[in-house]
VEXDREN-2710 file (C-alpha; in Angstrom, 1 decimal):
% VEXDREN-2710
k/r/px/py/pz
1/MET/26.4/-7.6/-14.4
2/ASN/25.7/-4.9/-16.9
3/VAL/24.2/-1.8/-15.2
4/LYS/21.5/0.0/-17.3
5/LYS/21.6/3.7/-17.2
6/ARG/17.9/4.2/-17.6
7/ILE/14.9/1.9/-17.6
8/LYS/11.5/1.7/-19.3
9/VAL/8.4/1.5/-17.1
10/GLY/4.7/0.7/-17.5
11/VAL/1.8/1.5/-15.1
12/ILE/-1.3/-0.8/-15.1
13/GLY/-4.3/1.1/-13.7
14/VAL/-4.3/4.9/-13.6
15/GLY/-6.7/5.5/-10.7
16/ILE/-5.6/7.6/-7.8
17/GLN/-2.7/5.5/-6.8
18/GLY/-1.7/4.5/-10.3
19/GLU/-1.6/8.2/-11.3
20/ARG/0.8/8.8/-8.4
21/HIS/3.0/6.0/-9.8
22/LEU/2.9/7.6/-13.2
23/ARG/4.0/10.9/-11.8
24/ALA/6.8/9.4/-9.8
25/TYR/8.3/7.6/-12.8
26/LEU/7.9/10.6/-15.1
27/GLU/10.0/12.8/-12.7
28/ASN/12.7/10.1/-12.2
29/PRO/15.8/10.9/-14.3
30/LEU/16.6/7.2/-14.2
31/VAL/13.4/6.4/-16.2
32/GLU/13.7/6.6/-19.9
33/LYS/10.1/6.0/-20.9
34/VAL/6.7/5.5/-19.3
35/ALA/3.7/3.7/-20.8
36/ASP/0.3/3.2/-19.2
37/ALA/-2.7/0.9/-19.5
38/ASP/-6.3/0.9/-18.1
39/ILE/-9.6/-0.7/-19.1
40/VAL/-11.4/2.5/-18.2
41/THR/-10.6/4.3/-21.4
42/ALA/-12.0/7.8/-20.4
43/LYS/-9.8/7.9/-17.3
44/LEU/-6.8/6.5/-19.2
45/ARG/-7.1/9.2/-21.9
46/THR/-7.5/12.0/-19.4
47/VAL/-4.6/11.0/-17.2
48/SER/-2.3/10.2/-20.2
49/GLN/-3.0/13.6/-21.9
50/LEU/-2.5/15.4/-18.6
51/TYR/1.1/14.1/-18.2
52/GLY/2.0/13.8/-21.8
53/VAL/2.2/9.9/-21.9
54/GLU/2.2/8.8/-25.6
55/SER/2.3/5.1/-25.2
56/VAL/-1.3/4.4/-24.1
57/TYR/-3.1/1.0/-24.1
58/ALA/-6.6/-0.3/-23.3
59/SER/-5.1/-3.6/-22.0
60/TYR/-1.9/-4.5/-20.3
61/SER/-1.4/-7.5/-22.6
62/GLU/-1.3/-5.1/-25.5
63/MET/1.2/-2.9/-23.7
64/PHE/3.4/-5.9/-23.0
65/GLU/3.2/-6.9/-26.7
66/ASN/4.3/-3.5/-27.9
67/GLU/6.7/-2.3/-25.2
68/GLU/10.1/-3.7/-24.0
69/LEU/9.6/-2.9/-20.3
70/ASP/12.0/-3.3/-17.4
71/LEU/9.5/-2.6/-14.7
72/VAL/5.7/-2.4/-14.4
73/SER/3.5/-1.0/-11.6
74/VAL/0.3/-2.9/-10.9
75/ALA/-2.1/-0.4/-9.4
76/THR/-5.4/-2.3/-10.0
77/PRO/-8.0/-2.8/-7.3
78/ASP/-7.1/-5.0/-4.2
79/PHE/-8.6/-8.2/-5.7
80/ALA/-7.2/-7.8/-9.2
81/HIS/-3.4/-7.9/-8.6
82/LYS/-2.6/-11.5/-9.6
83/PRO/-3.3/-11.7/-13.4
84/PRO/-1.3/-8.6/-14.5
85/THR/1.5/-9.5/-12.1
86/ILE/1.8/-13.1/-13.3
87/GLU/1.7/-12.0/-17.0
88/ALA/4.4/-9.3/-16.4
89/LEU/6.7/-11.8/-14.7
90/ARG/6.2/-14.4/-17.4
91/ARG/7.3/-11.8/-19.9
92/GLY/10.4/-11.1/-17.9
93/VAL/9.3/-7.8/-16.4
94/ASN/10.0/-6.7/-12.8
95/VAL/6.9/-5.8/-10.8
96/VAL/5.8/-3.3/-8.2
97/VAL/2.4/-4.3/-6.7
98/GLU/0.2/-2.0/-4.7
99/LYS/-0.6/-3.3/-1.2
100/PRO/-1.9/-5.8/-0.4
101/LEU/0.0/-8.2/-2.6
102/ALA/-3.2/-10.3/-2.9
103/THR/-6.4/-11.1/-1.1
104/THR/-5.7/-14.8/-0.7
105/VAL/-2.6/-16.6/0.6
106/SER/-2.6/-19.0/-2.4
107/ASP/-2.6/-16.0/-4.9
108/ALA/0.3/-14.4/-3.0
109/GLU/2.3/-17.6/-3.0
110/ASP/1.7/-18.1/-6.7
111/MET/3.0/-14.6/-7.5
112/ILE/6.1/-15.0/-5.3
113/LYS/6.9/-18.4/-6.8
114/GLU/6.7/-17.0/-10.3
115/ALA/9.0/-14.1/-9.4
116/GLU/11.5/-16.5/-7.8
117/LYS/11.4/-18.9/-10.8
118/ARG/12.2/-16.0/-13.2
119/GLU/14.7/-14.3/-10.8
120/LEU/12.8/-11.0/-11.0
121/LEU/12.0/-8.3/-8.5
122/LEU/8.6/-8.4/-6.9
123/PHE/8.1/-5.3/-4.7
124/ILE/5.0/-4.6/-2.6
125/ASN/4.5/-0.9/-2.3
126/PHE/4.4/-0.4/1.5
127/PHE/5.1/3.2/1.0
128/ASN/4.5/4.2/4.6
129/ARG/7.9/2.7/5.4
130/TRP/9.2/5.9/3.6
131/SER/6.9/8.3/5.4
132/PRO/9.1/10.3/7.7
133/PRO/7.2/9.8/11.0
134/PHE/7.2/6.0/10.6
135/ALA/10.7/5.8/9.1
136/LEU/12.0/7.8/12.1
137/THR/10.1/5.5/14.5
138/LYS/11.8/2.4/13.0
139/GLU/15.2/4.2/13.2
140/ARG/14.7/4.9/17.0
141/ILE/13.6/1.3/17.6
142/GLU/16.7/0.0/15.8
143/LYS/19.0/2.3/17.8
144/GLY/17.6/0.6/20.9
145/GLU/16.1/3.9/22.3
146/LEU/12.8/2.2/23.1
147/GLY/14.1/-1.1/24.3
148/ASP/11.9/-4.1/23.3
149/VAL/8.7/-3.1/21.6
150/VAL/5.8/-4.6/23.6
151/TYR/2.6/-2.9/22.5
152/ALA/1.3/-0.8/19.7
153/TYR/-2.1/0.8/18.9
154/ILE/-2.5/2.0/15.4
155/ARG/-5.5/3.6/13.8
156/LEU/-6.0/4.1/10.1
157/SER/-9.5/5.2/9.1
158/ASP/-11.2/7.0/6.2
159/THR/-14.3/9.1/5.9
160/ILE/-17.3/7.6/4.3
161/TYR/-16.4/9.5/1.1
162/VAL/-13.9/6.7/0.2
163/PRO/-16.3/3.6/0.0
164/THR/-19.3/5.6/-1.3
165/LYS/-17.8/8.1/-3.7
166/MET/-14.0/7.5/-4.3
167/LEU/-14.1/3.7/-4.9
168/SER/-16.5/2.0/-7.3
169/TRP/-15.4/-1.4/-6.0
170/ALA/-15.7/-1.0/-2.2
171/SER/-18.1/-3.9/-1.9
172/LYS/-15.5/-6.2/-3.4
173/THR/-13.0/-5.4/-0.7
174/ASN/-13.0/-4.3/3.0
175/VAL/-11.1/-2.1/5.4
176/VAL/-8.9/-5.1/6.2
177/TYR/-7.4/-5.3/2.8
178/PHE/-7.7/-1.6/1.9
179/LEU/-6.5/0.0/5.2
180/MET/-5.1/-2.6/7.5
181/SER/-2.7/-3.8/4.9
182/HIS/-0.7/-0.6/5.7
183/THR/-0.9/-0.9/9.5
184/ALA/-0.3/-4.7/9.7
185/ASP/2.9/-4.2/7.7
186/LEU/4.0/-1.3/9.9
187/VAL/3.6/-3.1/13.2
188/ARG/5.3/-6.2/11.8
189/TRP/8.2/-3.9/10.7
190/PHE/8.3/-2.2/14.1
191/PHE/8.2/-5.4/16.1
192/SER/10.7/-7.3/13.8
193/ASP/8.6/-10.3/14.6
194/GLU/5.8/-12.5/13.2
195/VAL/2.2/-12.7/14.2
196/VAL/1.1/-16.0/15.6
197/ARG/-2.5/-15.3/16.8
198/VAL/-5.3/-13.0/15.7
199/ARG/-8.7/-12.0/17.0
200/ALA/-10.9/-9.5/15.2
201/TRP/-14.3/-7.8/15.5
202/GLY/-16.3/-5.8/13.0
203/SER/-19.7/-4.6/12.0
204/LYS/-21.8/-4.3/8.8
205/GLU/-24.6/-1.8/9.1
206/ILE/-24.1/1.7/7.8
207/LEU/-22.6/0.9/4.4
208/LYS/-24.9/-2.1/3.9
209/LYS/-27.9/0.2/4.2
210/VAL/-26.7/2.1/1.2
211/GLY/-26.1/-1.0/-0.9
212/ILE/-22.3/-1.5/-0.1
213/ASP/-22.0/-4.9/1.5
214/THR/-18.7/-4.5/3.4
215/PHE/-17.5/-3.9/7.0
216/ASP/-18.0/-0.4/8.4
217/TYR/-15.1/-0.9/10.8
218/VAL/-12.8/-3.6/12.1
219/VAL/-10.7/-3.9/15.3
220/ALA/-8.1/-6.6/15.4
221/VAL/-5.7/-7.8/18.1
222/LEU/-2.4/-9.3/16.9
223/GLU/-0.2/-11.4/19.1
224/PHE/3.5/-11.7/18.1
225/ARG/5.7/-14.7/18.6
226/LYS/7.8/-13.0/21.3
227/GLY/4.7/-12.0/23.2
228/GLY/4.2/-8.4/22.0
229/LYS/0.7/-7.3/21.0
230/ALA/-0.8/-4.7/18.6
231/VAL/-4.3/-3.4/18.2
232/LEU/-5.3/-2.4/14.7
233/GLU/-8.4/-0.2/14.2
234/SER/-9.8/0.8/10.8
235/ALA/-13.1/2.3/9.8
236/TRP/-14.3/4.0/6.7
237/ILE/-17.5/5.6/7.9
238/LEU/-16.1/8.7/9.5
239/PRO/-18.1/11.9/8.6
240/GLU/-17.1/13.8/5.5
241/SER/-17.0/17.0/7.7
242/MET/-13.6/15.9/9.0
243/PRO/-10.8/18.2/8.0
244/CYS/-9.1/15.4/6.0
245/VAL/-10.1/12.1/4.5
246/VAL/-7.7/10.1/6.5
247/ASP/-7.2/9.6/10.3
248/PHE/-3.9/8.0/11.1
249/LYS/-2.4/7.6/14.5
250/LEU/0.2/5.4/16.2
251/GLU/1.0/4.8/19.9
252/LEU/4.0/2.5/20.4
253/ILE/5.4/1.4/23.8
254/GLY/8.7/-0.2/24.4
255/SER/10.5/-1.5/27.6
256/LYS/12.5/1.8/27.7
257/GLY/10.3/4.4/26.0
258/ALA/7.4/5.2/23.8
259/ILE/6.6/7.0/20.5
260/ASN/3.3/8.7/19.5
261/VAL/2.7/9.6/15.8
262/ASP/-0.2/11.8/14.6
263/ALA/-0.2/11.6/10.8
264/ARG/-3.6/13.2/10.5
265/SER/-2.9/16.9/10.8
266/GLN/0.7/16.6/9.6
267/GLY/1.6/20.0/11.2
268/ILE/-0.6/22.2/9.1
269/GLU/-4.2/23.6/9.4
270/VAL/-5.9/25.7/6.8
271/LEU/-8.9/27.9/7.7
272/SER/-10.4/29.2/4.5
273/GLN/-13.6/28.2/2.7
274/LYS/-13.4/25.1/4.8
275/TYR/-11.3/23.9/7.7
276/GLU/-8.8/21.3/6.5
277/TYR/-5.6/19.4/7.1
278/PRO/-3.6/19.3/3.8
279/ARG/-2.0/15.9/3.5
280/TYR/1.5/16.1/2.0
281/LEU/3.4/13.1/3.4
282/VAL/2.1/10.5/1.0
283/ALA/1.7/12.5/-2.2
284/SER/1.6/16.2/-3.0
285/ASP/3.0/19.0/-5.2
286/ILE/5.7/21.2/-3.7
287/HIS/7.4/23.9/-5.9
288/GLY/6.0/22.3/-9.0
289/ARG/7.4/18.8/-8.2
290/PHE/5.8/15.6/-7.1
291/PHE/6.6/14.9/-3.4
292/GLY/6.0/12.2/-0.8
293/SER/6.5/8.7/0.4
294/VAL/5.0/7.1/-2.7
295/LYS/7.6/8.8/-4.8
296/GLU/10.4/7.8/-2.5
297/SER/9.3/4.2/-2.4
298/LEU/9.2/4.0/-6.2
299/ASN/12.5/5.8/-6.6
300/HIS/14.0/3.1/-4.4
301/VAL/12.6/0.3/-6.7
302/VAL/14.1/2.0/-9.8
303/GLU/17.5/2.3/-8.1
304/CYS/17.4/-1.4/-7.0
305/ILE/16.9/-2.5/-10.6
306/ILE/19.5/-0.2/-12.1
307/TYR/22.2/-0.6/-9.4
308/GLY/21.4/-4.2/-8.3
309/LYS/20.6/-3.0/-4.7
310/GLU/18.7/-5.2/-2.3
311/PRO/15.1/-3.9/-1.9
312/LEU/13.9/-2.8/1.6
313/VAL/10.6/-4.6/1.0
314/LYS/10.9/-8.3/0.2
315/PRO/8.3/-10.7/-1.2
316/ILE/8.1/-12.4/2.2
317/ASP/6.9/-9.1/3.7
318/GLY/4.0/-9.2/1.2
319/LEU/3.2/-12.8/1.9
320/MET/3.2/-12.4/5.7
321/ASN/1.1/-9.3/5.4
322/VAL/-1.5/-11.3/3.3
323/LYS/-1.4/-14.2/5.9
324/VAL/-2.2/-11.7/8.7
325/LEU/-5.0/-10.0/6.7
326/CYS/-6.6/-13.3/5.8
327/ALA/-6.4/-14.4/9.4
328/ILE/-8.2/-11.2/10.4
329/VAL/-11.0/-11.9/7.8
330/LYS/-11.3/-15.5/9.0
331/SER/-11.7/-14.3/12.6
332/LEU/-14.4/-11.9/11.5
333/GLU/-16.2/-14.7/9.6
334/THR/-16.0/-17.3/12.4
335/GLY/-16.1/-15.1/15.5
336/ASN/-13.1/-17.1/16.8
337/GLU/-9.4/-16.6/17.5
338/VAL/-7.2/-17.6/14.5
339/GLN/-3.8/-19.2/14.8
340/LEU/-1.1/-18.5/12.2
341/THR/1.4/-21.2/11.2
END
């Protein structure tokens, strides 16, 4: 197999996460060129000018017509991942998709089948697997220090700023797809097991009153094949007075030990014009360079393509994640326990 020295990359969607993808690729010495596309032309122009991107397109189809790409990142809203992914794969381009892979099981299966048919990489950006606290947790589990993992409680919540001000499309998604996609992947990764049963509860009240028809919070209990259980909790109605936008905590219990992770304060407090916890583990600037788990995850993808390495996140990880998320949503809609097959 011929090993390319550098690759050409495109980014579809330059919102908050897409901009992070753009920055990661621009700083990667193995990337030769970066192009970007977004239907929001004002945002596209601003971001492209900020980072000096010259190949700029109002549609991803136009980008594919004009650029010979090796890899593309799909960083569109949760519900809009399938069309650009399928088109990229049909044009012979490897794909990174932001989590969740899709919001229906059939869409996820279609995307995976297309990637398999074309023998192309389809990577779901579960970047928290590269976040040091969670990566170290997995390492301790694999070393056998905790014994068998039997229980986990994991909370990932946002302030109300996210659905009311940050996202224009909050009513088209929910905390299950937007937040629990992270935590459902992490517990499946930690347990090294598949979910067989789900029961979930939630409420629509606070956001619905301001015209955003989506869940305020969701609590889900996942039961694994080997008997382990995990409780996932996500809300996005926390007060904006919180010192950071995100509240992220993990308590994990094994037969021989336990691990607690607090990814909210991240070891630093700032008391200035306001009290805040700067969040640097996911994405930040340190000494003039882009830093964080998003960058590490995308660097991994680039290396997999160039050097023919096996990716740490497989398409099956994305599919099983979608199956769990859809089971949670079904449980919310029916009020019943949902079995996974």
